[in-house]
N, C-alpha and C positions, 0 to 999 in steps of 0.2 A: 354368549350364544347370539348369533345373528339370525333373524328371520325376516326375509324380504319377499315382497310380492312383485314379480316382474310385470311391467306394464307393456313393454314392447322390446324389440331387439333392434340394434343398429350398430353403426361404426363411429365415424369421427364427428358427426353432427347430431348430438342427442336431442330428443324432443323434451325430456324432462330431467331425470337424475341418472347419472351414469355410474356404473360400477365397472371399473376397468382394471384388469390385471393381466400380466403376462405369465404364461406357464401356470395357470391357476391351480392345477392339480398339485403343484409343489407345496401349496399352503395348507393342504388338508391336515397335516400333522404339526405345522409350526407357522403360526400367523401372528407373531408378535403380540401375544396376550389377547388376541381377538379370536374366539373359537367359532369356526364354521365347520361343523363335522361332516365328514364325507358319508354319503349314502351309497354311492356307487360311482362308476367311472363317469366323470364329468357331471356328477350330480351332488348337490349339497342341500341342506335343510333350507327350504324356501327358495332355492335357486336352481334352475336348470340351465346349463350352458349349452348353447346351440350355435356352433361355429364350425366351419370347415377347417379352420386353422386353430389348433389348441394354443398356439403361441400368441394369438392376437384376438382376444375375446373381450367384447364390451357388452354388458347387459344393462339395459335401461330399466330402472326401478321406479316404483311409484312414490315412495315417501322418504327414503333415507339412503345415503351413500357412505360406504366405507372405502377409502382409497388407500391401498397398502403400497409401501415402498415407492412413494411418489418421487423420491429423489433419484430413482434409478430408471427413469424412462429412457428409451433409446433416443439417439440423436435425431432420428427422423420424426419423433413426436416429443419435442421439448415441453416439459411440464409447464413452464411459464407461459407458453402459448395455449397449451391444451386446457389448462384450468379456466382461462377466461372464456373458452367456448362452453365448458361444462357449467360454469357459473350461471350462464343465461337460462339454463334449464331449471334453476332453483327458484324462479320467480314467475309470477303471472302479473304483468303490469308492474305496479309498485308493491304488490303483496309478495312476501317471501313465503314460498310453499315447500321448500326442501331444505335439508340440512346435510352437511358432509363432515366426516372426520377424515382429515388428510394426514395420515400418520406415516412416519418413516424414520429409520436411521438414515444417515446421510452418506451418499457416495462422494467420492472426490469431486472437486469442482469441475473437472473436465469430463466427468462421466455421469452428469446429471445433477450433481450437487449445486452448481451455480444457478441453474434454472429453478431449482427448489428453493434456494436462498432468496431469489427475487420474490417469490410468493411469500416466504416467511417475512421478509422485510416489508412487504406490502400489507401485512396483516397485523401491524402494531396497533394495539387497542388504544394507545394514546394519540393516534393520528387518524381520527374519524372525521368524515365530512359533516355537513350540516344535517344530513339525513341520519347521522349516527352510525354510518357504515365505514369500515376500512376500505381501502382501495380494492383489495381482493375479495372482500365480503367474509373473510375468515378472521378468527382471532388467533394470534400466535401463542404457543405455549411450549416451553422447554422443560422437560423432566430429566434432572440429572440421573446418571447411571445408578447412584446409590439407592434410588427409590424404586428401581424396576429390574433388579437382577434376578434372573431365574434361580430358583433354589434358595432364595433369601426372603421368602415370605413366611409368616407364621400361619397356623392353621385357620386363623380368622381372615387371612388375606392382607394383613398389614406388613409393610416392608420392615425388615429387621435392620435398621440403620445403625443404631448405637450398639456397642457390645452389651449383651444382656448380663444382668448380675449373676445369673446361673444359666447353664445350658438350656436352650429352648428348642422345641421340635419344629422343624420347618414343614411347609405344606407337602413336601415330598417324603416326610417321615424321618428325615435325618436330624440328628442333634447337632447344634452349633453353639459355640460360645463367642463367636466373632460376628460383629455387625459389618455391613457393607462398607462403611467408612474406613474401618481398619483394614478390611480385606483389600480394598482398592489402593489404600496407602502402601500396604506391604508389597503389592504387585508393582506399583510405580517405583518403589525403592529398589526392588530387585533388578529393575531395568535401567537404573540411572546411568550405568556405564555403557549402555547400548542405546544411544540417542534415537536411532531410526526405529528400533522396536518400541521404545518409550513413546515416540510420536504416534505410532500406529495404535498402541494401547490406549492412549488418551483420545484418539479419534474414535475408537470402537466403544470406549466406556467414558463418555464425556462428563465432566463435572461443571463445565461452563458452556455457554453458547458458542464461544470462540473455539473450544475444544470440539464441539459438535460439527463445526464447519472447517475443521483442519483438513488440509490436503494430504494425500499420500506423498511420501518423500520424492518419488520419481515423477510427480506431476508438477514440480516447481523447477523453474529454470536455474535457480540458485540453490544454495544449501538450505533446504527447508528446516532442517533440525536447528541450525544456528539461528535462523530468523525467528523460529518459534521460541527458542530459549530466550532470545532478547525480548520478544513480545511478552512472554510470561514474566520475565524480570521487571519490565516496565509496569505491567499490570499489578503485580503483587508487591513489589519492593518500592516502586516509585509512585504507586497509587494513581495510575492512569484514570482520568475522569472523562467519561463519555456521557452525554445527556440522552434523553429518551429517543432523540432523532439520530442517535449514533454520531453526533457531532463531537469532535474532540475539544476538550476544554483545558487540557494541560496536565501536568503532573508535578511531582516534587522537585524535579531537576531542571525546570525551565521557567522563564518569565514570559508573560504574554503582553503585547502592547502594540502600539503603532508608531511610525515615524512621521514627523512633520517638519516643515520649514520654520526656523526660528523667526518669530514675529511675522510669519506669513511672507517673508522675503524669499522668493523662489531662487533656486540655484545658489543659495548661500549656505548658512549653517543648518545642520539637521539635528533635531533633538528627539530623544526617546520619551514616549508618553505611555506609562503602564496602563493597561486596560485588560483586566483578567476576564472580562465578559465578551467583548467584541473585538479584541485585538486580532489583527491578521498576521502579525509576526510572532513566532515562537523562538526565543533565544535561550540557549543553554546558560544556566546560571554562571555568573562570573565571566561571561564572554563578550561583554561590550568592549568596543575598541579603546585602547589606551589613549590618553590625551594627545600624545605626540603624533599620532596619525589620524585621529578622529577629525573628519571634515577637512582634511588637507589634500590639496591637489595643486599641480603646477600646469602652466600653459607651456607647451613645447611644440616644436615643429618636427614631425616625423613623416617620412615619405612624402614630403612636400605639403603635408596637412598641418595647419596650426590649430590646435585644440587642447582642451584640458585633459590631463592624464593623472591617474592615481599615483600616490607616492609609496604605497605598500603592496606592490604587485607580488612581492615575495611572501606575503602573509597567506594568500589563498585566492580562490576564485568563486564568484557567484555564478551558478548555472541557472539559466532562465529558459522557461518554456512559456512564451507569451500566448495569450488566447486572442481570438477575434470574436466578431459578433455571431458567427455561425455556430452550429452545434456539432458535436463529434459523433462518432459512429453509432453509439448506443442511444442517441436522441437527447441526451442531456447537454446542458451548456458546460463546456470544458472550463477548467480553472486556469488562472494564471499561477505559475509555480516558480519558486526560486529557492535555492539551497546554497549556503556558504560553507565550504569545506576548507580547512586550513592545510597548509604545507608544514614541513618542519620550519619553525620560525623562532625568532628571538624577541617577540613582542609581549611575552608573558601570557599568551593564549595557548591552549593545548594544541599540540601538533597532530596532524592527520585525523582531525575530528570534524564532524558535522556540528556547527555551532548555531546555525540559523536555518529555520524552515518557514516557508510561506506557501500555503496552498489555499487560494481564495479566489473569488470572482467578485470584485467590486462592481457596484452598479454602473459605473462609467469606466470604460476601458482606459481612458486617459489617466484615471487614478492609479491604475496598475503601472502605466508607463512611468509616472512620477515616483511611485514607490520603489521601482527597480533602481532608478537613478539615485533616490535618497539613500537606499541601502548601500549602493556602491560608494557614494560620497561619505557616508557615516563611517564605514570601515576602511575607506580609501583603497578599495580593491577593484580590479577589473571584473567584467562579467563575460561569459560566453553564452550566447543565445542561439537558439535555433533560428535559421534564416527563413522563417515561415511567415513572418509578419513585418514586411518592410516599413509599414507605417510606424511601428514601434521603434525600429532602428533609425528611421528618418527623424523621429522626435529626438533621439539621443544626439544625432549628428547636427541637426538644425539648432540645437541649443548649446553647441560648442563642446560636447563631451565625446567626440568620436573616438578618442584614444582610451576611453573606458570600455569600449566594445572590442573584445578580442577578435582576431582574425581566425580563419580556418586553420586549426593547429597542424594540419598535414600539408600545407602549402607554403611556399615562400612567397614573398610579396609579388615578385615578378610573374608568378603562376596564377595569381588570383584573377578571377574574371572581373569585369567592371563593377558589377553589383557588389561583390565581396569587397573590393577595394573601397567602394563608397561607404558601405555600412558596417562591414565586419560580419561576424556570425558564422554558423556552421550549417551548410545546406542539409536539410533533413533527408534528401534523396541520396546522399552520398553513402554508399554501403560501407566504405572504409571507416567513416565516422560511426555508423551504426554498430559495426563490429567492435570498434574500439570502446564504445560506450558499454557494451555488454561485458567485455573482458575487464574493464576498469571496475565495474560493479562486482563482478564475480570475485576478483582479487580482494576487493575491500571487504566483502562479506566473509570470505575465508579468514582474513587477517584480523578484522576488528569487530566482528559481530558474534554474539553468543559466547559460549565458554571456550577459552583457549585450550587447545589440546596439544600444543607444542610450545616451546619457549622462545620462538623466533621473534614475535612482535610483542607478546605479553607473557607474564608468568603463567605457567600451566594452572588451569583452574580459574583464572580471572574471568569475570563477566565483562562483556563489551560495554563501552561507554557510549550509548546511542539512545537517548531518551525520546527520539522522534518516531513514535509508533505508527503514525499515518504513513510515513515513508516506508517503514518496514512492511506494512500490509501491502503496499503497492509492489514492493520488491517480491513479495510472496506470490502475488496474483498475476504479475505482468506476463503478457505474451509478447515477446520482443519482435515477433514477426508481424504483429498488429498492435503496435504500442501507442497508437494515437490517444487513447483515453487515459493512459497512465502518465499523467502530468508530472507527478513527483519523481517517477523513474527517469523521465527525460531530463529534468533539471538537475537532479542529483548526479546522474551520470555525466552530464556536461560539466558540472563542477569538478568532478574527479578528472575529467579529460583535460580541463583547463590547467589543473595542477600538474598533470603529467607533462605538459609542454615546458621545456627547459627555458628558463629566462637567461638570455645571453647578455652578459655584462659587456659594456663597451671596453675594448682593449685600450689600455693606457700606453701610449707610445712614450718612451723615455725622452725627456727634454735634454737638449744639448746645453751644458752649463758653460757659459763664456769664461775664458781665462782672462783676468784683468791685468795681465802683464804682456809686454812686447816679447815676442818669441823670435830668437835669432838662430840662424844656421851658422855654426862655428867651424864648419869644415873649411879647409883651405887657409890662406894667409889672412884674408879679411872677412870678418863676420858680416852676414847679410840679414836684414829684417825679413822674416817670412810673412807672406800675405795672410 
């Protein structure tokens, strides 16, 4: 039962505590376990709604706020902005005078869920300032579906989670011998052959925080079902490890570490240094380069440019999204990102697999420059970078490694502009490249991510081999029309794009073999020596 005493009425700028709902009368009979019983039209215990528009009512209360369905705010009132206005009404100076319960099931990310998740992430109790407060002023709590299913409470109000030893009466008077854990498991099992419905079921009845923030299938630009299958596999089978700040620490199918120059000699030999705590490189187990190509490169002249070139271009490509000192669209500092995806190869490494991921922002941008070069030398493969940071590509060129930087894959040398010829790289404004990146990722997700549903690339039923969950999450969330902040998507797609470019082998012209004998023309009476 909620009993509230209104202090005043208002709209977007509350004076104290705000109780905001849309279509409030709809909640008279169903308010997610919070009972506010109807007295009459637009009247509730302790609350009288006074608004010309029943669709947009805000009541300012004196002492407490319950906010319902906060993840379902309309686009013109994003909850991530609205809450920080409401928050100011909970204090007088430094004294906290009001409290709020901000409860909701979660809409899809594009329908209010993303804004609600921002507030949820800002409410981590383990990330409080020196005043003891979270950024949002709230404490986040997630309640799994098994603890709050309608019709599965006993007469004392406790959740019936485990199967009771004997049938038990619910709060609705029905007898049950099944607990919520078994019920939910049975429902999920019945939907295992219908992945889209299974995804929706897990979204509506979440058992994990990740389930709670699942997207609807049609809100993802790629195959969401396959992406979530792979994420779930990595979570439960590979034991993904995230810390309290949601920073990824690895899983059972990867190594974590850093690359460095042997004995500190730059542009020479590169060595791997395991670092399970602070390493910026994540490498799939068993995927370090074999000795015959590791740290190998040749100096060649190509298109009139004398520079070092990798010897294993047929192994794969590193995609690179360099960062600069500015910040991206959402105000945070962007990361530097690189991914190494293999081709069909004979080097003993898995074919058509992502084997290295790097998503980090070193304190100095020059460190990132060197780490890209070290990775390319270590695996002896070229990289394809966005042509968005000429300073990075100038570093590569000035240190003699121009041929490690791939050119625009859609242009012949004669069609490149002067900047492209000097540095290499793929212009980010090129729509042809952007479209190709999308289709390369789309094809890869269908063929290599999640459960195989045909036998073309993998046996039917096989789970994809893709332990890099951070990249999967970006593929799930990416908006390709505004992709700036999706560093991993950009570098992963460039890696695939680089692999799709055919490597032309030099045509071997047959050599004329000299005949070591004198050749004569024996026609006529006298033989003549042929020239």
